[in-house]
C-alpha positions as CSV (number, residue, x, y, z in Angstrom):
1,R,-19.7,14.2,-11.3
2,E,-21.3,10.9,-12.2
3,R,-18.2,8.6,-11.7
4,L,-17.1,9.9,-8.3
5,T,-17.4,8.2,-5.0
6,A,-15.4,7.4,-1.9
7,L,-14.2,4.7,0.5
8,V,-16.1,5.2,3.7
9,A,-15.6,3.5,7.1
10,D,-18.4,1.1,7.8
11,T,-18.7,2.5,11.4
12,Y,-20.8,5.2,9.8
13,Q,-23.4,2.8,8.7
14,S,-25.1,3.1,12.1
15,R,-26.0,6.7,11.3
16,P,-29.1,6.5,9.1
17,F,-28.8,9.9,7.3
18,F,-25.1,9.4,6.7
19,R,-25.7,5.8,5.5
20,W,-28.3,7.1,3.1
21,I,-26.0,9.8,1.6
22,V,-23.1,7.3,1.1
23,N,-25.5,4.8,-0.5
24,Q,-26.9,7.5,-2.8
25,V,-23.4,8.2,-4.2
26,N,-22.5,4.4,-4.4
27,G,-19.9,4.8,-1.7
28,I,-17.7,1.8,-0.9
29,W,-18.0,0.7,2.7
30,I,-14.7,-0.5,4.2
31,N,-13.8,-2.1,7.6
32,R,-10.8,0.0,8.8
33,D,-9.9,-2.6,11.4
34,E,-8.8,-5.2,9.0
35,A,-7.6,-5.7,5.4
36,D,-11.0,-5.6,3.9
37,I,-10.4,-7.5,0.7
38,Q,-13.9,-7.1,-0.7
39,A,-13.8,-3.4,-0.3
40,L,-10.3,-3.1,-1.8
41,R,-11.4,-5.3,-4.8
42,A,-14.5,-3.2,-5.3
43,A,-12.4,0.0,-5.1
44,R,-9.8,-1.4,-7.6
45,E,-12.5,-2.4,-10.1
46,Y,-14.1,1.0,-9.7
47,L,-10.8,2.8,-10.5
48,K,-10.1,0.5,-13.4
49,S,-13.5,1.3,-14.9
50,G,-12.6,5.0,-15.0
51,G,-14.2,6.1,-11.7
52,I,-12.7,8.7,-9.4
53,L,-12.3,7.5,-5.8
54,G,-11.8,9.7,-2.8
55,I,-9.8,8.1,-0.1
56,A,-8.4,9.4,3.3
57,P,-4.9,8.0,3.2
58,E,-4.6,8.2,7.0
59,G,-7.7,5.9,7.4
60,T,-9.5,8.4,9.6
61,R,-10.0,12.1,10.2
62,S,-7.4,13.9,12.2
63,Q,-8.9,15.6,15.3
64,T,-6.3,18.4,15.1
65,G,-6.3,18.9,11.4
66,R,-2.6,17.9,11.3
67,L,-1.5,15.1,9.1
68,Q,-1.1,11.7,10.7
69,E,0.9,8.8,9.3
70,A,-0.8,7.3,6.2
71,K,-1.7,3.7,5.8
72,T,-0.5,2.1,2.6
73,G,-4.0,1.4,1.1
74,V,-4.0,4.3,-1.3
75,A,-0.5,3.3,-2.7
76,Y,-1.7,-0.3,-2.9
77,L,-4.9,0.6,-4.9
78,A,-3.0,3.0,-7.2
79,D,-0.5,0.3,-8.0
80,K,-3.1,-2.5,-8.5
81,A,-5.4,-0.3,-10.6
82,G,-2.6,1.4,-12.5
83,V,-4.0,4.9,-11.9
84,L,-2.7,8.4,-11.2
85,V,-3.1,9.9,-7.7
86,V,-4.4,13.5,-7.3
87,P,-3.1,14.8,-4.0
88,T,-5.7,16.9,-2.3
89,G,-5.1,19.2,0.7
90,I,-8.1,20.1,2.8
91,S,-7.8,22.6,5.7
92,G,-10.1,24.3,8.0
93,T,-12.4,21.3,8.8
94,Q,-11.5,20.8,12.4
95,N,-13.9,23.5,13.6
96,A,-16.4,23.4,10.7
97,F,-19.2,21.7,12.5
98,S,-19.0,23.8,15.7
99,K,-19.1,27.0,13.5
100,L,-22.1,25.7,11.6
101,F,-23.9,25.0,14.8
102,R,-23.3,28.6,15.8
103,F,-24.5,29.8,12.4
104,R,-21.1,30.9,11.3
105,R,-19.6,30.1,8.0
106,P,-16.5,27.8,8.3
107,K,-13.6,28.6,6.0
108,I,-12.6,25.3,4.4
109,R,-9.9,25.3,1.8
110,I,-9.5,22.5,-0.8
111,E,-6.5,22.5,-3.0
112,F,-5.7,19.9,-5.7
113,G,-2.2,19.0,-6.7
114,K,-1.0,17.8,-10.1
115,P,-1.8,14.1,-10.8
116,V,1.1,11.8,-9.8
117,K,2.2,8.5,-11.3
118,L,3.7,6.6,-8.4
119,Q,6.8,4.4,-8.8
120,P,6.0,0.7,-9.5
121,V,5.8,-1.7,-6.5
122,D,8.2,-4.6,-6.6
123,R,6.9,-7.8,-5.1
124,R,10.2,-8.4,-3.4
125,N,10.2,-5.1,-1.7
126,R,6.4,-4.7,-1.4
127,A,6.2,-3.2,2.1
128,A,9.0,-0.8,1.6
129,D,7.7,0.3,-1.8
130,L,4.2,0.8,-0.6
131,Q,5.5,2.9,2.3
132,R,7.7,5.0,-0.1
133,N,4.6,5.6,-2.3
134,S,2.4,6.4,0.7
135,D,5.0,8.9,1.9
136,E,5.2,10.4,-1.5
137,I,1.4,11.0,-1.6
138,M,1.4,12.4,1.9
139,C,4.3,14.8,1.3
140,R,2.5,16.0,-1.8
141,I,-0.6,16.6,0.2
142,A,1.4,18.4,2.9
143,A,2.9,20.7,0.3
144,L,-0.7,21.8,-0.5
145,L,-1.4,22.7,3.1
146,P,-0.3,25.5,5.5
147,A,2.8,24.5,7.5
148,E,0.8,24.0,10.7
149,Y,-1.0,21.1,9.1
150,H,2.1,19.1,8.1
151,G,2.0,17.0,11.2
152,V,4.2,13.9,11.2
153,Y,5.5,14.8,7.7
154,Q,6.8,18.2,8.8
155,D,10.5,17.2,8.8
156,H,10.2,14.5,6.0
157,P,13.0,15.0,3.5
158,R,10.7,14.4,0.6
159,L,8.4,17.2,1.7
160,Q,11.4,19.5,2.0
161,E,12.3,18.7,-1.6
162,I,8.8,19.3,-2.9
163,L,8.6,22.7,-1.1
164,A,12.0,23.7,-2.4
165,E,10.8,22.8,-6.0
166,Q,7.7,24.9,-5.4
167,N,9.7,27.8,-4.2
168,A,12.1,27.6,-7.1
169,G,9.2,27.6,-9.5
170,L,7.7,30.7,-7.8
171,L,11.0,32.5,-8.0
172,R,11.3,31.8,-11.7
173,T,7.8,33.2,-12.5
174,V,8.2,36.4,-10.5
């Protein structure tokens, strides 16, 4: 897709091939160690112009495949750009490279959820509202994944609500 890119940690710029790929798709480099205002501004403008932006809400890859606590950047960008969020669950990546190196096909599963309009962020409760929206995104992602990937959201009340809604929907259609 022409209007699709991603936020990518600037630590990968030291890898020439990876840097070339990211630059070819107009990736937005971000410094994960600080509030990278330039990168966030570029991402916001990209979203406002109709672009689709892939973001890892946790800020990094999980070494175990289990969800880690999200940072609030995705919720912040969605609020500032006024866009919907499409939760995306990806599983099976933790062993993908080792399988490829042994000439075995990894089984990676990608599932997209329904687009979500997050609740507005009130300036007076900014931190709490961003956290609420980040948890909403992550619980929706968790609901797309097998239970062993739920990680820190496993017992989150919102995840339990979403799973109950999904189960109720399945029971009605059977």
